[in-house]
C-alpha positions in Angstrom: -74.7 -32.5 39.1 -71.4 -34.2 39.9 -72.0 -37.1 37.4 -71.6 -35.0 34.2 -68.4 -33.6 35.6 -67.0 -37.2 36.1 -68.0 -38.2 32.6 -66.2 -35.2 31.0 -63.1 -35.9 33.0 -63.1 -39.5 31.9 -63.5 -38.6 28.3 -60.6 -36.2 28.4 -58.3 -38.7 30.0 -59.1 -41.3 27.4 -58.6 -38.9 24.5 -55.2 -37.8 25.8 -54.1 -41.4 26.4 -55.0 -42.3 22.8 -53.2 -39.3 21.4 -50.0 -40.1 23.3 -50.1 -43.7 22.1 -50.5 -42.7 18.5 -47.7 -40.1 18.7 -45.4 -42.6 20.3 -46.0 -45.0 17.6 -45.3 -42.4 15.0 -42.0 -41.4 16.6 -40.8 -44.9 17.2 -41.6 -46.2 13.7 -38.6 -44.6 11.8 -36.1 -46.0 14.3 -37.0 -49.5 13.1 -36.0 -48.7 9.4 -33.1 -46.3 10.0 -29.6 -47.6 9.4 -27.5 -47.8 12.5 -25.2 -44.8 13.1 -21.6 -46.0 13.4 -20.7 -43.0 15.5 -17.7 -42.2 13.3 -17.4 -38.4 12.7 -17.4 -37.8 9.0 -16.3 -34.7 7.0 -14.6 -33.5 3.8 -12.1 -30.9 2.9 -14.2 -28.6 0.6 -12.2 -25.3 0.8 -9.9 -23.6 3.2 -12.0 -20.5 3.9 -15.6 -19.3 4.1 -16.6 -21.3 1.0 -15.6 -24.5 2.7 -17.8 -23.6 5.6 -20.8 -22.8 3.4 -20.4 -26.1 1.3 -20.8 -28.3 4.4 -24.5 -27.7 4.4 -24.8 -28.4 0.6 -22.8 -31.7 1.0 -25.2 -32.7 3.8 -28.2 -32.2 1.5 -26.5 -34.1 -1.3 -26.1 -37.0 1.1 -29.7 -37.0 2.1 -29.3 -35.1 5.3 -26.1 -36.8 6.5 -24.7 -35.1 9.6 -21.3 -33.6 8.6 -19.6 -33.3 12.0 -16.0 -32.6 10.9 -14.8 -29.3 9.5 -11.3 -29.5 8.0 -8.9 -26.8 6.8 -5.2 -25.9 6.6 -3.1 -23.0 7.8 -0.9 -21.5 5.0 2.8 -22.4 5.4 4.5 -19.8 3.3 5.1 -17.4 6.2 5.2 -17.6 10.0 2.3 -15.2 10.2 0.0 -17.8 8.7 1.3 -20.5 11.0 0.6 -18.2 13.9 -3.1 -18.2 12.8 -3.2 -14.6 11.7 -5.7 -15.4 9.0 -9.3 -14.2 8.9 -10.9 -17.5 7.8 -10.2 -19.1 11.3 -13.1 -16.9 12.6 -15.5 -18.5 10.1 -14.5 -22.0 11.1 -14.8 -21.1 14.8 -18.4 -19.8 14.3 -19.3 -23.1 12.6 -17.7 -25.2 15.3 -19.5 -23.3 18.2 -22.9 -23.7 16.5 -23.0 -27.3 17.7 -21.3 -29.0 20.6 -21.1 -32.3 18.6 -18.9 -30.8 15.9 -15.1 -31.3 15.5 -12.7 -28.8 14.0 -9.5 -30.3 12.4 -6.7 -27.9 11.6 -3.5 -28.9 9.7 -0.5 -26.9 11.1 2.9 -26.7 9.3 6.1 -26.9 11.4 8.2 -24.7 9.1 7.7 -21.6 7.0 8.3 -21.9 3.2 6.7 -25.3 3.7 6.3 -26.1 0.0 9.4 -24.3 -1.3 11.4 -27.4 -2.2 14.1 -26.7 0.4 17.1 -29.0 0.3 17.7 -31.7 2.9 20.8 -29.9 4.2 18.8 -26.7 4.9 15.9 -28.7 6.3 18.3 -30.3 8.8 19.4 -26.9 10.0 15.8 -25.7 10.4 14.9 -28.8 12.4 17.8 -28.3 14.7 16.9 -24.6 15.2 13.4 -25.7 16.1 14.7 -28.2 18.6 16.6 -25.4 20.3 13.4 -23.4 20.7 14.0 -20.8 18.1 10.3 -21.0 16.8 8.5 -21.5 20.2 6.9 -18.1 20.1 5.1 -18.8 16.8 3.2 -21.8 18.2 2.4 -20.0 21.5 0.7 -17.3 19.5 -1.3 -19.9 17.5 -2.5 -21.5 20.7 -3.5 -18.2 22.1 -5.4 -17.3 18.9 -7.4 -20.6 18.9 -8.3 -20.2 22.6 -9.4 -16.6 22.1 -11.7 -17.8 19.2 -13.4 -20.3 21.4 -12.0 -23.4 19.8 -9.5 -24.7 22.4 -10.4 -28.3 21.6 -9.1 -28.1 18.0 -7.5 -31.3 16.6 -4.0 -30.1 15.5 -2.6 -32.2 12.6 1.0 -31.1 13.2 3.6 -31.6 10.5 1.5 -34.0 8.4 3.1 -36.5 5.9 6.5 -36.0 7.6 7.8 -39.3 6.2 7.6 -37.9 2.6 9.7 -35.5 0.5 7.2 -32.8 -0.3 7.2 -30.5 2.7 9.9 -28.5 4.5 8.7 -30.0 7.8 9.7 -33.5 6.7 11.5 -35.8 9.1 14.2 -37.7 7.2 17.0 -35.1 7.2 17.3 -35.4 11.1 14.7 -37.8 12.7 16.1 -37.4 16.2 15.9 -33.6 16.4 12.6 -33.7 14.5 11.0 -35.6 17.4 12.5 -33.1 19.8 11.1 -30.3 17.8 7.6 -31.9 17.7 7.6 -32.4 21.5 8.7 -28.8 22.1 5.8 -27.4 20.0 3.3 -29.6 21.9 4.7 -28.5 25.2 4.6 -24.8 24.3 0.9 -25.0 23.1 -0.2 -26.9 26.1 1.1 -24.1 28.4 -1.5 -21.7 27.2 -4.3 -21.4 29.7 -7.7 -22.9 28.6 -6.3 -25.2 25.9 -7.7 -28.7 25.3 -5.9 -29.5 22.0 -5.6 -33.0 20.6 -2.4 -33.6 18.5 -2.7 -35.9 15.5 0.5 -37.6 14.2 -0.5 -38.4 10.5 2.1 -39.8 8.1 1.7 -41.0 4.5 0.7 -44.6 4.0 3.7 -46.8 3.1 7.4 -46.3 3.7 7.9 -43.3 1.4 11.2 -41.5 2.2 11.5 -43.0 5.7 9.5 -45.5 7.8 7.1 -43.3 9.7 7.5 -45.1 13.0 11.1 -43.7 13.1 9.6 -40.2 13.4 7.0 -41.0 16.2 7.7 -38.5 19.0 6.2 -40.5 21.9 2.9 -41.3 23.6 3.1 -38.3 25.9 3.0 -35.8 23.0 0.5 -37.6 20.7 -3.2 -38.0 21.2 -4.3 -39.5 17.8 -2.3 -41.5 15.2 -3.7 -40.7 11.8 -2.8 -41.7 8.2 -3.2 -40.1 4.8 -4.1 -42.8 2.3 -4.8 -42.1 -1.4 -5.4 -44.6 -4.3 -1.8 -44.7 -5.5 1.5 -46.6 -5.1 2.9 -48.4 -3.3 0.4 -51.2 -3.7 -1.5 -52.2 -6.9 -4.6 -53.4 -5.1 -6.4 -52.4 -1.9 -5.1 -55.6 -0.3 -1.6 -54.4 -1.1 -2.3 -51.1 0.6 -3.4 -53.0 3.7 -0.5 -55.5 4.0 2.5 -53.4 2.7 5.2 -52.3 5.2 3.9 -49.2 7.0 0.5 -49.7 5.4 -3.0 -49.6 6.7 -2.7 -52.7 8.9 0.6 -51.5 10.4 -1.2 -48.2 11.2 -4.0 -49.9 13.1 -1.7 -52.3 14.9 0.7 -49.5 16.0 -2.1 -47.3 17.3 -3.6 -50.2 19.2 -0.2 -51.0 20.8 0.1 -47.4 21.9 -3.5 -47.2 23.0 -4.3 -44.3 20.7 -7.3 -43.5 18.6 -6.8 -43.5 14.8 -7.9 -41.1 12.0 -7.8 -40.6 8.3 -7.4 -36.8 7.8 -6.9 -37.2 4.0 -8.0 -40.0 1.7 -9.5 -40.3 -1.8 -8.9 -41.3 -5.4 -5.7 -40.4 -7.2 -3.4 -42.2 -9.7 -5.9 -44.8 -10.9 -8.7 -42.4 -11.7 -12.3 -43.4 -11.2 -11.9 -46.6 -9.1 -15.2 -47.7 -7.4 -13.5 -50.7 -6.0 -11.1 -48.6 -4.0 -14.0 -46.4 -2.8 -16.0 -49.4 -1.7 -13.0 -51.1 0.1 -11.9 -47.9 1.8 -15.3 -47.1 3.2 -15.6 -50.7 4.5 -12.2 -50.4 6.1 -13.2 -47.2 7.9 -16.4 -48.8 9.1 -14.5 -51.9 10.5 -11.7 -50.0 12.3 -13.8 -47.1 13.8 -11.5 -44.1 13.5 -12.2 -41.0 15.6 -12.9 -39.2 12.4 -12.3 -39.3 8.6 -12.4 -36.5 5.9 -12.2 -37.2 2.2 -10.4 -34.7 0.1 -13.1 -33.5 -2.2 -11.5 -31.8 -5.2 -10.3 -33.2 -8.4 -8.8 -35.7 -8.9 -9.5 -37.0 -5.4 -13.2 -36.2 -4.8 -16.7 -37.4 -5.5 -19.0 -34.4 -5.0 -17.3 -31.3 -6.3 -15.2 -33.4 -8.8 -17.4 -34.7 -11.7 -14.8 -36.9 -13.3 -15.3 -39.9 -11.0 -19.0 -40.9 -11.5 -18.8 -44.5 -10.5 -16.9 -43.8 -7.3 -19.4 -41.1 -6.6 -22.3 -43.6 -6.7 -20.5 -45.8 -4.2 -19.7 -43.0 -1.8 -23.2 -41.5 -1.9 -25.0 -44.9 -1.5 -22.8 -45.9 1.5 -23.1 -42.6 3.4 -26.7 -41.6 2.7 -29.0 -42.5 5.6 -31.7 -45.0 4.9 -35.1 -43.4 4.0 -37.7 -44.2 6.7 -40.9 -46.0 5.8 -43.8 -43.6 5.8 -46.1 -44.3 8.8 -49.9 -43.8 8.4 -51.0 -41.9 11.5 -54.0 -43.0 13.4 -56.7 -40.4 13.3 -57.4 -38.8 16.6 -61.0 -37.7 17.3 -60.8 -34.3 18.9 -62.7 -34.0 22.2 -64.7 -30.8 22.7 -63.1 -28.6 25.3 -65.4 -26.7 27.6 -63.7 -23.4 28.4 -63.3 -22.6 32.0 -64.5 -19.2 32.9 -61.8 -16.8 33.9 -62.4 -14.8 37.1 -60.6 -11.5 37.0 -58.3 -10.9 39.9 -58.8 -7.4 41.3 -55.7 -5.3 41.0 -54.8 -3.4 44.1 -52.8 -0.3 43.2 -49.6 0.0 45.1 -49.3 3.4 46.7 -46.4 5.4 45.5 -44.3 6.9 48.3 -42.5 9.9 47.2 -38.8 9.9 48.0 -37.8 13.1 49.8 -35.3 15.2 48.0 -32.4 16.3 50.2 -30.8 19.4 48.8 -27.1 19.3 48.4 -25.5 22.2 50.2 -23.5 24.5 48.0 -20.1 25.0 49.5 -18.5 28.2 48.1 -15.1 27.9 46.7 -12.8 30.5 48.3 -11.0 32.7 45.9 -7.3 32.5 46.6 -5.5 35.5 45.2 -2.6 34.8 43.0 0.6 36.5 44.3 2.1 39.0 41.9 5.8 38.3 41.6 7.6 41.3 40.2 9.8 40.6 37.3 13.4 41.8 38.1 14.8 44.4 35.7 18.1 43.3 34.5 20.2 46.2 33.1 21.6 45.7 29.7 25.4 46.2 29.8 26.8 49.0 27.5 29.6 47.6 25.5 31.8 50.4 24.1 32.6 50.2 20.5 36.4 50.2 19.9 37.8 52.9 17.6 39.8 51.2 15.0 42.4 53.6 13.4 42.5 53.6 9.6 46.0 52.7 8.4 47.6 55.3 6.2 49.0 53.4 3.1 51.8 55.5 1.5 51.6 55.8 -2.3 54.8 54.5 -3.8 56.5 57.0 -6.1 56.9 55.5 -9.6 60.1 56.8 -11.1 59.9 58.1 -14.7 62.5 56.4 -16.9 64.9 58.9 -18.5 65.3 58.0 -22.2 68.7 59.2 -23.5 68.7 61.1 -26.7 70.9 59.2 -29.2 73.7 61.2 -30.8 73.4 60.8 -34.5 76.8 61.0 -36.2 76.9 63.0 -39.4 78.3 60.8 -42.1 81.2 62.1 -44.1 80.0 62.4 -47.7 82.9 62.1 -50.1 83.1 64.6 -52.9 82.6 62.8 -56.2 85.4 63.1 -58.7 84.5 64.0 -62.2 84.9 61.2 -64.7 86.2 61.8 -68.1 83.4 59.8 -69.5 80.4 61.7 -70.8 77.9 59.3 -69.2 77.7 58.2 -65.5 76.1 55.0 -64.3 72.9 55.3 -62.3 73.1 54.2 -58.7 71.2 51.1 -57.6 68.3 52.1 -55.5 67.3 49.4 -52.9 63.6 48.8 -52.4 62.5 49.9 -48.9 61.1 47.2 -46.5 57.5 47.9 -45.8 56.4 46.5 -42.4 53.5 44.0 -42.4 50.6 45.8 -40.7 48.9 44.0 -37.7 45.1 43.6 -38.0 43.0 43.4 -41.1 45.0 43.6 -44.3 43.8 46.6 -46.3 44.1 46.7 -50.0 47.4 48.4 -51.0 46.8 51.9 -52.5 47.9 52.5 -56.0 50.4 55.3 -56.1 49.1 58.5 -57.6 51.2 60.0 -60.4 51.0 63.6 -59.0 51.9 63.4 -55.3 55.3 62.3 -54.1 56.2 61.6 -50.5 57.9 64.4 -48.7 61.6 63.9 -48.5 62.8 64.7 -45.0 65.7 67.1 -44.5 69.0 65.7 -43.4 69.2 65.3 -39.7 65.5 65.2 -39.3 64.2 61.7 -38.1 61.6 60.0 -40.3 58.2 59.1 -38.8 58.0 56.0 -36.7 57.1 52.9 -38.7 55.5 49.9 -36.9 58.1 47.2 -36.3 57.5 44.3 -38.6 58.0 40.7 -37.9 61.6 39.7 -37.1 63.7 40.4 -40.2 67.3 41.0 -40.9 68.3 44.6 -40.5 69.3 46.5 -43.7 72.9 47.0 -44.5 74.4 50.1 -43.0 75.7 52.5 -45.6 74.7 55.3 -47.8 71.9 54.3 -50.1 69.7 56.4 -52.3 66.1 56.5 -51.2 63.2 56.2 -53.6 59.9 57.3 -52.3 57.4 54.4 -52.1 53.6 54.4 -52.1 51.9 55.4 -48.9 50.6 52.4 -47.0 47.6 53.2 -44.8 47.6 52.2 -41.2 45.2 49.4 -40.1 43.3 51.7 -37.7 39.6 51.7 -38.2 39.6 55.6 -38.4 40.4 57.1 -41.8 44.0 58.4 -42.2 44.6 62.2 -42.4 45.4 63.4 -45.9 49.1 63.7 -46.4 50.5 67.1 -47.5 51.7 67.4 -51.0 55.5 66.9 -51.0 57.7 69.5 -52.6 59.4 68.5 -55.8 63.1 67.9 -55.1 65.4 70.2 -56.9 66.9 69.1 -60.1 70.3 67.4 -60.0 70.0 66.4 -56.3 70.9 63.2 -54.5 69.9 62.0 -51.0 71.4 59.2 -48.9 69.6 57.8 -45.7 71.3 55.6 -43.1 69.0 53.7 -40.6 70.1 53.9 -37.0 69.5 50.8 -34.7 69.0 51.8 -30.9 68.3 48.4 -29.6 64.9 46.6 -29.1 63.9 48.4 -25.9 64.8 52.0 -27.0 63.4 51.4 -30.5 60.0 50.7 -28.9 60.1 54.2 -27.3 61.5 56.4 -30.1 60.7 54.2 -33.1 63.0 53.6 -36.0 65.3 56.5 -36.9 67.6 57.2 -39.9 70.1 59.8 -40.9 69.7 61.2 -44.4 72.3 63.3 -46.3 71.3 65.4 -49.3 73.7 66.5 -51.9 72.5 69.3 -54.3 74.1 69.2 -57.7 72.7 72.3 -59.2 72.5 73.3 -62.8 75.8 75.2 -62.5 77.6 72.0 -61.5 79.8 71.4 -64.4 80.0 67.6 -64.2 76.2 66.9 -64.3 75.5 65.5 -67.6 71.9 66.7 -67.9 
């Protein structure tokens, strides 16, 4: 009985051994054909926000599964809020970084607000000195706290990049000495935040540009990586020129080695010379030879090779160099399956665990004593009676207005000379003056035509004539006897119709009448009106001298 058991065990052991050997061969075969991994972390700037994060996977597929280990973005430099990290896309990059421990997050951080506003050198100098005095420390402290809170305390900070140029407000040339003080102050502030593990990358432009970049280097204690942004543009016509020029690629490598710092290429790509496959080939070879900590190509037009379609020849070079070698397919050795005899399963009896009831201890109810609330009587405050003062009404005497006494004028009776008879049979007619008619005040009524029948009543001597409205200032008539000829009746301008005048009596024949106006002065004339004295002489028919 034991022999069949030993044969089965031997068969199983042999089958398992053969399977392991075949599997090991299958796993080891691709390593022999895979290109050696240089260990250089590679990435690309694809977009600043969530789109940049999503495109990393697409770029990896385009490169045949190449591991894109570096995610690269920039903080906006127009306002301090952006420099403090108060932007939502940092959360997307933090999630990408935390998904794999082997990944690296690179963040470009401006040193000044209005970073691309073309600020003058004089103003930039003032801003640099303000930063060196610590005026902007709080902004960078907040940024460090934000990154630590997002779980990315080991972010690579590319601080004040391309400081040797003229583009950005955080440039170095206006005041290199204080610029270095400002850089060191920022690093010190960010390193004081608990939990931080930041690496600070000093990354100038290739070449001299506005100032030799070594004159802006802040010191080994405040720099972890020495980077360089290098595009296919002047200075240097060829790639060899870019290597050997002052402050060029070779100077960069030598300077970093002398200071025992790692190097990087945060930005590189095509530019002024268009689609240049030779530059692409030489730059990739340079990176492979000098082993930077990381490099990220700027992948948008005109610099890029994946999202930018205007550089097809350079795209071929880039894709060929970075796509991993395709492994040779391995033909697996067929494995003959060994029949497996099932082992019978003996059920284990289940012993129920007795349930011990937990005694319930009642909680005693303690009555709450009712404490009576004392009634505090409200004191009655009597309202004081304020007597109302009796104010006497003043008696105002009514002034007596005296009535002016108007004196009655004494009208002298004129002496009428007795006319002497003339021997002549005819007597000249006296000149009768025309009476002055006052101009009525108000609407000018049409003058009434005199009626032939009625004649105005001739007043008796000594009887004052009716008051006539005073006309506009005119010269008074001459004083003296004058015959009066009755004139037409002028109606008054009152709106009510005038009363009909009584028919005057016909004067007796052979009669004469003289009227003399009397002037009492302006004030008295307003009271009594104009008055005149008339003298009537009756020459009857018995008068012997009357010619008619």
